N, C-alpha and C positions, 0 to 999 in steps of 0.2 A: 737708389733709395727703398732702403726696409727696415722694419722694424728689427729690435735685436733686442736679447734678454739685456743689456748696457737699455735700454731705451724706456723699461720701468722704471727708470730714475731720474726721469727727464720733466723739469716740468712742462718744457715745449719741444718738440722736435720737427723741426721744418725738413720736407723731404721735395726738394725742387724737380722740375723735370729735368731729365739726362741731359748735363749739357749746359746748365745755364744758371750755374755756379756766381760766374762772374756778372751776371744780371741782378743775381742777389746779392750777391756784396757791394755792388756801385748801389742800389736800393737801399742798402743801409748805411751805408758812408752817406747817402743824402740827407739822410733823418738825421744822422749824428750833426751833420752841420748846421740844419734848417732848427734843430729844436738843443744847440747850443752845447750835444752831450758829448765832444770831443774834448781832449786835452790838451787847452789853448798853450800851454806852458810848456809842453813837450812838445806840442808842435812847432813852436816858435823858434825855438832854439837847438830843435832836431831834423824837422821837415823839410826839405825842399820841394818847390810846383804845389803848395795848400791850392791858390786859389784857383790855378788849372784843373787839379782835381776838382775842387767846389765847383768851375765850371763845368767840367765832362759829364759830373752825374746829375745834370738838373735836366737829363729828359726823363731820369730814372724814378720817377712818381711812384710812391707805393701802387697805385692802379695798374700803373706799364707793367711792372714788376712781374703782380701778379696775372696778369695777361701772361707775360714770357713762361714765369716759371711755376705757373697753377699756384703757386703757393698763396691762400687768403692774403688784400693787404692788410687786414687789421694784424695777422697772425706774424709779420715780418715787423709790424710798426713796436708790437709789442715785445719781441725778440731783439730790435735794433737799443730800445730804451735799455731793454736788462743788460744787454751788452756796454753798453753808455754807460751804467751806473756802476760798472763792473770792476774793482781794481784790480785785479787780476784775472788773468784770460789767457790761456793756451790756445792757438789756433791748429787744429789735429787735421792733418791734409793728407789722406791715403791715396792710395796709387793710383785713382780710379779717374781721380781731375786729371793726369796725364794722358790721359788717354783718347785727349777733346780735342778739338783743331783751335782751340782760343784757351788751353791751358794755360799758356805762359803770363798770357793778361789777364787769365783768373787768380793764376799765382801771385801775380803784383798787386791784383785786387785784394786779396787776401792781408798782404803784407801790407798794403797802404794801411786797410782797414787795422792791423794791430798798430799800428806807428801812430795812427791818429786818437786813437784810446789808449797812449802810453802803455799798451803791453805788449813792445815789440821785444824786448830783454827785460831781465831781471826778473827775481826770484818769481814763483807763481806764474811765468808771463813767456811769452815767445811763442814759436810755430815749433811744432812736431810734424815730420814730414816722414809719412810710414807708407815704404812700397811694397 
């Protein structure tokens, strides 16, 4: 992770330790579920395995994710809350995610995150994969 000219336009830039993106996403998902910031209606009609996902994120507390990713817990919580309030979010995955041994799980986590927030598809929503 690095700062770029685009970073100057960000309110918050999270730069996780390389290879820990999946843990970060699981921590964000946990916060969204615990704080009821996910799209219940979308999840009820479009998501399979929600209970299993919620259970799988239990270990990913902000403090634990901070240890794994080196991102301060308060920054992760701030980001998760902002994401939970967003009605249009595009997850932009760069090619670097595919270079980790846990890349498939990380991509699945990002897809789950977009589904939980109702941002999986639609105008101004979705996933962009750039290689």
